[in-house]
C-alpha positions as CSV (number, residue, x, y, z in Angstrom):
1,M,-50.9,104.4,181.9
2,V,-47.9,102.2,181.1
3,Y,-46.2,103.0,177.8
4,S,-43.9,100.8,175.9
5,V,-41.9,101.9,172.8
6,K,-43.6,100.6,169.7
7,N,-41.8,99.0,166.7
8,R,-43.2,101.7,164.4
9,T,-41.6,104.3,166.7
10,K,-38.3,102.5,166.6
11,Q,-38.4,102.4,162.8
12,N,-39.1,106.1,162.7
13,A,-36.2,106.8,165.1
14,K,-33.9,104.8,162.8
15,R,-35.0,106.8,159.8
16,L,-34.2,110.0,161.7
17,G,-30.8,108.7,163.0
18,V,-31.8,108.8,166.6
19,E,-32.4,106.3,169.4
20,V,-35.5,106.2,171.6
21,K,-36.0,104.8,175.0
22,K,-38.9,104.8,177.5
23,S,-38.7,108.2,179.2
24,T,-37.2,108.6,182.7
25,N,-39.7,111.5,183.1
26,P,-42.9,109.9,184.4
27,K,-45.0,112.5,182.4
28,K,-43.4,111.6,179.0
29,K,-43.4,108.6,176.8
30,L,-40.0,108.8,175.1
31,D,-36.5,110.1,175.6
32,V,-34.7,110.8,172.3
33,F,-31.0,110.3,172.0
34,K,-28.4,111.3,169.4
35,N,-24.8,110.1,169.8
36,D,-25.8,108.9,173.3
37,K,-26.8,112.4,174.3
38,K,-30.5,113.0,175.3
39,I,-31.9,115.7,173.1
40,A,-35.6,115.5,173.8
41,S,-38.4,114.1,175.9
42,V,-41.6,113.7,174.0
43,G,-45.2,112.4,174.1
44,A,-47.3,113.1,177.1
45,V,-48.3,110.0,179.0
46,G,-52.1,109.7,179.0
47,Y,-52.5,110.9,175.4
48,G,-52.8,108.7,172.4
49,D,-50.5,108.5,169.4
50,Y,-50.8,107.1,165.9
51,S,-49.7,103.5,166.8
52,T,-51.8,103.3,169.9
53,F,-54.9,104.6,168.1
54,I,-54.4,102.1,165.2
55,K,-54.2,99.2,167.7
56,E,-57.1,100.3,169.9
57,K,-59.5,101.9,167.5
58,G,-58.5,101.2,164.0
59,K,-56.7,103.0,161.2
60,A,-59.6,105.3,160.2
61,F,-59.9,106.7,163.7
62,A,-56.1,107.0,163.9
63,D,-56.0,108.9,160.6
64,K,-58.6,111.4,161.9
65,R,-56.6,111.9,165.2
66,K,-53.4,112.3,163.2
67,K,-55.0,115.1,161.1
68,A,-56.2,116.8,164.3
69,Y,-52.8,116.5,165.9
70,E,-51.0,118.0,162.8
71,A,-53.4,120.9,162.7
72,R,-53.1,121.6,166.4
73,H,-49.2,121.6,166.2
74,Q,-48.7,123.0,162.8
75,K,-46.5,125.9,163.9
76,T,-44.0,123.9,165.9
77,R,-44.0,120.4,164.5
78,T,-42.0,121.3,161.4
79,K,-39.1,123.0,163.3
80,V,-36.4,120.4,162.9
81,G,-34.8,119.4,166.2
82,S,-37.6,120.7,168.4
83,N,-39.5,118.5,170.9
84,S,-42.6,119.0,168.7
85,Y,-40.7,117.8,165.6
86,F,-39.6,114.6,167.3
87,A,-43.1,114.0,168.7
88,D,-44.5,114.4,165.2
89,Q,-41.9,112.3,163.4
90,L,-41.7,109.5,166.0
91,L,-45.3,109.2,167.3
92,W,-47.4,110.3,164.4
93,K,-45.8,108.9,161.2
């Protein structure tokens, strides 16, 4: 699967004050940078995310997957600065 950084993800990155680029890790979607320093690699290639689901299967399906994602990652996605936090904020908002 070839992943390209979505506009929605770029907007979310701007809101968080970080920059995102396609990951150099072939197993991840994004590398997250703050002040030109890489701080995280997030999003497993091969799995969907909110933008992808909206485009491919519609908003209703994407919203269901988002709720499932949030429930599955509830313990870690709210820890500011963690990989899980950036995945949540960048790929699922």
